[in-house]
N, C-alpha and C positions, 0 to 999 in steps of 0.2 A: 628388883629383878634385873638381871643383866641383859635378858633378851626381852624383845617384846612379846606379848601373848600370841599375836598371830603368827609369828614365825615359830614359836613352840607348838602351837596347834598343828601346824603343817608337819613339824617333826614328829608329832604324836601319830601321823598317819602309819610312820614305820615301825614306831615303838609306842603301841597302844595302852601299855600299862606299866606300873613302877617295876615289876619284875622283869619286862623286857629290858627297861632302862638299865637295871643293875646288872643285868647279863651282859649287855653290850659294854658297859663301864668296864666290867672285869676283864672282858676280852680286850679292849683297848689298852688298859693298864698292864696286861700281861704283854701285849706287843712292844709297850714302850721299854720293857726290860729286856727285849732281844737285842743281840748285836747288830750294828748298822749293816746294811747289804753293801756289796761292792759296787763301785761306780766305776766305768770304764770310758776313758776319754780318747777318742780318736781325732786326727786332724789331716787335711789335705789328702783325701783318698784318691781323689783325681780319676775316678773311673776304674781303678784297679781292683775289679770285683773278685777275681779269684784270690787274691791275696787278704782282701778284707773279709771275705766269708770264711776262710781259713783262720783268721783271726778271732773271729767270733765263735766258731766252733771249738776252737782249741782254748778259748778264753785267754788268747795271748800267751799261752805257755803255762797258765795256772793249772789246767787240766792235768797235763803231764807232771807238774810239780806236786800236785796233790795226790796223784797216783804213787808217786816215789815215797811221799811222806807215809801214805796209808800202809803200802805193801812192804817198803823198805826192803830188806834182805829175803823177804818170802817169795819175791818173784825175781826171776832173771831180768836184765834190762830188755833183752829182747820180748820178754812177755808183756812188761809194762809198757814198751812201745806199741806192741800189738793191741793192747786194751785201749791205749789212747787213740789209735788209729780207728778202731771200731766205733769209739765215742765220737770222733769227728765225722767218719763217713761211713755210717752202719750199712746203708744200701749198697753202697760201692764194695764195701769189703766183703759183705755176705755174697754178692754176685760173683765177685772173683773166686771165693772159695768154691762155689758150688760149680764152676767151670773146671776147677781141678778134681772135683769128685764129691760123693756124698758126704755131708757134714755129719759127723758122730754125734750121738745124743749126749755123750759126755761132754764134748765140748760146749755144747749149749748150756749143759747143767753148770759148767764151770764159769762161762762168761756171764751168763745170767748172775749168779752168785757174785761176782766181782763188780758187776754193774750196780746191784743193789748196794754193795758196800759203798762204792764211790757216790751214788746218789744219796746215802744217808748224810755223809759229809756235806755234801752240796746243799742239802736241804736243812742243815742243823741251824741256820740263821734264820728260818722263816717258821710260821705258824704252820700248824697242819692244813689248816684252811687255805693258806696261800699256796702251799705246796700241792694240793689237790687241784687248785685252778689250772696248774702247769701239766697235769696229767691228761693224756688223751683219753676220752670219756669210755673209750671201749675196754681200756685195760685199767681204768682208775683203780677199781676195787682191787685187782691182783696186785698192782704196784704199791697201793696204800698199805695192804696186808703185809707185804714182804718188807717195806721200810719199818713198819713198827713192830714186828715179831723178833724177839730175842730167841735165835735159834740155839742159842746155848742152854735153853732150858730144855730137858728131854721131851716133855709132851709138845712144846711148841716147835721143836727141831722136825719131828714127824709132819706137823701141818706146813711148816716152811718148805720141806721137800716136796710134799704133796702137790703145793701150788706149782712149783717149778716143773714136775713131772706131767702135771695136767697141761701146762702151757707147751710143752714138747709133744706129747701125745696126741693132741688136737692139731698139730702142725701150725701152731700160732707163733712159734719161737722166733721167726725172722721179724714178723709184725712187731712183737713184743720188744725185742732188741732195740729195734729202730725207735719205737715209742719211747723207751727208757733212755736210749742215748740223747735223743732230742730234748726230753726233759732235763738231763744232767746239763746239757748245754745251756738251756735257759735259766738254770738256778745259779749257775757260776756267775752270771752278769746280771745284777740286779736293775741296773740303769745304764743307758748309753748317752754319752754327751758327744756331739759331732761338732767339732770345732772349725767348720766351714770347709769349703772347697770340695764338694763331692763331683763336680764336673771337670772336664776337659783332659786332654793327653792320653788318659788310659782309654782302654777300648768301649767299656760298657757301664757308663754311670747309671743307665736305667736299671740294671741289674742290682747296683749297690742300693739304690732307692727301694727296689722291690724287696730286698732283705730287711731294711730298716722299717718297712710298712708291715713286716710280720711281727716285728718285736714289739713287746708291751709296753716298754717306757723309754721313750726317747726324746731328746731336745736337740735342737739344730741351732748352731750360731752361723748366720750366713756368711760366705766368703764372697770375694769379689767374683770368683769364676761362678758361683751359685746366682749371684745378682745378674750377672750378664745373660744367663739362661732365663731368669725370672723376666728380665727386661724384653727377650726375646719373644717370651709367652705372652707378654703384654702388649706386643706389637712393635717395640722400638726397633726401626729397621738398621740402626748402626749396631745394636747388640746382636741381631740376627746376622749381619754380615760378619761380627766378631766370632760368634761361635761356629760359624761355617768355616772362617778363616783356620780357626784352631783345628776343626775337626779334619778338614781336608789336608792340613799341614802335618797332622798325626795319624794319618791314614785310618781315622775312626768312621768309616763309612757304615758300619753294622749299626751303631747307636742311632745314626740320623735315618737310615731308611728301614731297616728291620726293628729298631727299638721304637722309634717315633713316628715312622711313615712319612718323613720328610721328603717331598718328591725332588730329586736331584736331576731329573732328566733334563730339564730347562738349563740347569747350570752346566751340566755336562756338554750338552749341545752347542750352547754359547760359547764355552771356553774352548771347545775342539775346533770351531769355526773362526773365533777371533784370534786364538793363538796358535793356528795351525802349523806355521813355519817357525815357531818360538819354542826353543827347548825349555824355557822357564826355569833355568838352572838355580836361580835364586829361590825357588819355591818348591824343590824337591822334599818329599813328605818324609818325616821321621818314621822309618818301618820298625817300630817297637812291637807291634801285634799285627797278626794276620787277620784278615777279614774272614768270616766264616760264611756269611750269606750275600754279601755285596763286594766281590772282589773288583778293585779298580786298579788299572795299571798305574805304576809310578809317574808315566809320562802324562797320563790324562789328570791324575791327582794334581801334578804340579801346575797343569794349565787351569784347572777348576780352582786351585789355591790363589793363583795370581788374579784370575777374574774376579773372584769374591774380594780379595785384597784392594784392589783398585776401587771396586763399589764402596768398600768400608772407607777409604779414605776421603772419598768424595762426601759419603754421608756424615761422617765425623766433622768434616770441614763446614758442611751446611750447619751442623748443630752447634758448633763452637761460634759461628756468626750470629746465630739466632739468639744465643745466651752469652753475651758479654760478661755477665756475672760469674761464669765459669773461669774467666781470666786465663783461657787456654789459647789466646790467638797465635802463640808462639808454636803451637803444635799445628797449625795450618800450614803445610809445607808444599803442597802442589803448585801453588802459584809462585813459589820460589825456584822451581825448576827451570833451566834454560834448555828446552827441548831440541834446539839445534846443536849445542855443544855437550849436552848429556851431563850437565852439571847441577848441582842445587846449592842453594845460599842457606847455610844454617849457622846461626848465631854470628852473622856478619862475616862468615868465611865460606868460601866456595869449595865444594867437594865433587871429585868424579863419582859418578854413579854405576854401579855394577849392571843395572838393567835400564836401557833407555827406550824400550819397545812399548810405547802407550798408544794404540790405535783408537782407543775410546775417549781419550782425553782431548777436549779442545783447549789449547793454550790460551785462548782469550777468555774462556770461562771454565776453568779447570774442575770446578767443583759440580758441574752440572752433570747429571747422569744422561748417557745416550738414550734414545728411545727404546733399544734393545734392553739396556741395564734397567731402566725404569720399570718395564713390564717384567723383567725377571725378578727383581726384588719385590714386586707386587704379588707375583705368583708364590714366591718363597714366604712372605708375610702372611698369605692366606694358608699355606701349609702349616706354619707354626701356630696360628690362632686356632687352626681346626683340628690339631692332632690331639685326639682323645687321651692318649696314654701320657703325652707329655703335660697336657693341662691337668690331669689328674695328679701327676707327680708334683708339679709345680704347686698346686693347692696343698698337697702334703708339707711341702717346705714351709709355705704359708702357716699352715695350722700348727706346726710342731716347731716353728723358727723364730728367731728374732736377731736384732743386732747384737745383743748381749744377753747374759742370763746369770743371776745370782743364785747360788745354790750352796747351802752348808757353808755360808761365809767364804765362798769361792766366786770370782769374778771371771766369767767366760766370756771371750770375744775372739774374733779371728784375726784381726789385723793389729790395730793400735787405736789408741786415744790421742789424736793428733795434738801435738805440741810445738810450740814456738822455740827457736833457738836459746831462748832465756829459760826455758823449762815451764812456760805458763801454758795453759790450754789454748789452743789455736781456735780462732772463732771463723765461723762461716756466715758471710754476710748474705742474708736473704732478703725478699721483699717482706716477709714476716717478722723479720728481726735478726739480732745476731746471736748466734748459738756456739756454745763451746762445751767441752767436758761431756759430762752425762746428758745434759740437754741437747747437744749435737747428735748423740746417738739416739735419742728420743725423737728428734726432729726428722733425722733420716729415715727410722723405721715408719714414722707415720707417712712419710711420702712414697716409701716401698709399698706400703698396703694400699694407698691411694692408687698407685700406678696399676695395679690390678683389680681392685674392687670397686673403686669410685665408678659411680654410673655417669658417662659422659653426657647423658640428657641432663642430668642435674647441674654439672658444671664441667663443660667441655674444656675450658682453658686450664682449669686446676687439675684435670685428669692428664691433658698433655704435658703440662709442666713436669708432672710426677714421672711420667713414662719417660720423657727426655732425660730426668735425672738419673735414671737407672744407668744410663751410659756413663754419666760422670761417677757414680759409685763404682763403676768398673775400673776406672782408670785416672779419676781426678785426685790432685794433690792433697786436698782436704778430705777426700773420702777415708774413713776409718777403716775401711776393707781393702784399701789400695796401700796408702801409706808412704808414697814415692813421689818424687818431683814430676815424673812423667813416665809415660808408656812408650818406650823407644822402639815401637814396631817398624816405622819408617827407616829409622837409622839401622836396625839390626838387618833389615832385608836388603836395602838399596845401597848402603855406604859400607858397614862392616868394620868401621872404625872404633875400638874400644872405648876411647874417650868419649865419643858421641852417644855410645850406646849405653853408657853408665846411667842407671837409675838410682839417685841418690834416696837413701832412706830418710823417713820423718824423723825429727829430733827425738821422738818418743822412744826410738830404738836404742839410743844413747842414754838418755835418762832413766829409762826402765831398768837398767842395769844396777841402779843404786837403790838400796832398800828404802831410803827416805821417799824417793819419788814414787815407788810402788804403793807405799803408805799413803802418799797423797792421792794418788788415783783410786785407791780402795775407799779412803774417806769420801772422795767425791760421790761415790756410788753408795755411801751410807754403811760401809763396811769398816768396823774398828775392832773386830774381834782379834784376841791373841793369836789363834791359828787361822789363818786366812792367806789366800793365795790370788794370783793372776794366772789364768791359763790361756794361752792362746797359740796359734800356729802362723801360718803364712809365709814366714822366713825360714827356709831350710838350715838345719843345724848341720855345720860342715865338721862332723865328728872327725873325718879323716884328717882335717886340719887342727885338730885339738879342741874345737869349740864343744860346749857342754850345755845340755837343755836346760839344767837348773841354774838360775841366776839370782842376782840380788839377795844374796844370804838366804836363798830358799823361798822367797817370795814371788818368784816368777818362774813359771815352767813354760818353756816354748817346745811343743811336742811335734813340730813338723820334722820329721827324721828322714823324708823322703820314701814315703810308700810307694809313690809314683815312679815307675822304672826311668822316666826322664831325668830324675834327679839323683839316682843311685851313684853316678860318677861323682857328683858333687859333695854328696853326704857321707858316702862310704858305707852306709847301712840301708836298711830296707823299712825304716820306719820306726816309730815309738808308739807304745801304749803307756798311758797314765792310769794307773790303778791306785783308787783311794778306798781302803778298807776300813774294818773298825779298829785294827791296830797299827796299822801303817800305811804309808804312802810308798808305792813301788813303781819304778819305770821299767817296762820291757823293751829291750833294745833288740830288734829284728835284724837278723843276719842276711846278707845277700847270697843266695844259693839257689840252684835248681832242685835241690832235695830239701826235704823238711829238716830244718835245724832248729831245736828248741832255741828261743830267745834268751839273752841274758837279763836274768831278773835281779835288780838291786833295790834295796830300801834306801830311799832319800829322806825319810822322816818317820820317826817313831811316835806315835800318839802318847801323850803324857798318861793317860788311862784309855782302857778299851772303850771306844764310842758306842753308845747304844742307840736305839731308835729314838730315845727320848732326847738326845743330843743334836737331832737333825731338824731339817724344815718339816718333814713329814711328821716327826715327833711334835712339833709346835701345832700343827694342824690337827693331830689326834688329841693333843691336851684342849684344844678348843672345843672339839667334840665331847670330851669327857665334861667340860663345863657346861656345855648345852644340855648334855643327857642328864646332869647332875640337877640343872634347874628344872627341866621337866619332870624328873623324878619327884622332886620336892613338890611340884605343882599337883602331882597326882595325890601324893601322901597328904597334902594339906586340903585335898578336896577341891582345889580350885578347878582342876581338870576331872571329868569323869573318866574312869578307866574302863576299857573294853577287854573284858577276860576271855572272850570268844577267840 
């Protein structure tokens, strides 16, 4: 017997007789023969909720493409566009039409019929059972009937039309269209992979996570911007200062106060008083988005940004001194400042500083917080630790996230697998030992989990060590989430010299351009399949300068195309979506435009044969279930277990 009897008896609670086992085996084997569902990969969303939600609702242009394929020359382009808009934004579109006048019944009949046709195509990869689970309960029966009826058969055509007429006559057409449109959206995307960096720069990362929490099937690979927020939610004060510096620097006050209820009054009062005569020109915010709920003047935002930046530099200096194993002593720069002459020594050379007003820094002890700063960061820490919504969303990132993820022979991670200049895996030396490659990723993932979940009463020292490490994972040279030699915050703000501000990428980014090195990395993670890929983000692909997202002869996909507005000028596009379906791999390249412009969809790889569910990880799990049920069925048939026919 493959399985022990205790396990099979437990399985028998759900399948009490041989017939029940046989029925489920038939069902599972049928599922194995269905086409593989569409996997969607997004990276570096950076709080751009409007763009991201639109990509979800439009399936990154696939909905519009399927409408074109279905209706071809039967509908004008304007009619196809109108149908696509209705699927994306049914509530808004219906509201707009009602403002223009009463909507005719014939329009409802036409649109419901067209939506049903699109829904049939969207549901064709799934069992009826799975499709039913996506149906809103109120209209499940009507939708199920409309999807299954062949209206070309005369008797069935009358039944089909009667269902639609009843929906309209009972004034349920609006709700039905909204329900059907939402179902279509959910069916085009079978699974979401988020390759890191949900937070920072964009206006509302909280809205992005809200949307993900509604989706049925999601995994997340943490990025360094995510880990800085996770560290902040764990109480790491350096991380708290970091996320506040970025938020105030990008005018993202709504996500802090309206989104997470972070009380910024103390920071604003402290900044306004401490820097009242200081224009804080080096800290002027990037005004990429307008605040709706918490409008802060650029002058005050600049003062707040400077106040929290000085606190951040002090806290980082303390953390680096506490942890010599980080090997970041060169990043402690406050004690290298000549406050009288307004200069700083970096790498043995003296540089003139653009800002020399530091009323809270004691030159004799530059890393010590002033009494007011200490009280302020303590208050802010309390606010982060007690933000119910932030903590709920961070728990979601933990429950659905990891440092890396292996799915269908693809290796997903945000940044890099750190490598030496000789192409070997770079080691991190810790008190627990030396870790590199896959072991390094596993080690850091365990520390990230400890930082949030480890009970300090059980091991306070281990807990604090993990909490401290969250900051290193944000910006440390051996962090797989960062992958650069330094985070040049100080140089960018206070010097502005390009040679000092340059952040050199880890050798991974050079070696990963080579197919052999990609195969070496895949092998390290136990992947040696013929069709396999590395998929990551983190580094914006400068399409405007001729860079391509597909590298290493198709082994590596870098899908950070600049969804964030902060990167549009560098990349020349508005992001990528990678789509892996049953027949091919496609990239959707999104255009920068104030209006809705369909992305350019192009195939990067065609599968040797159409992939079915049996060819996927889900298929492997279903095969295991079939084996278990077969064993249980044999136990019933051989009289080892008694059947329950009730």
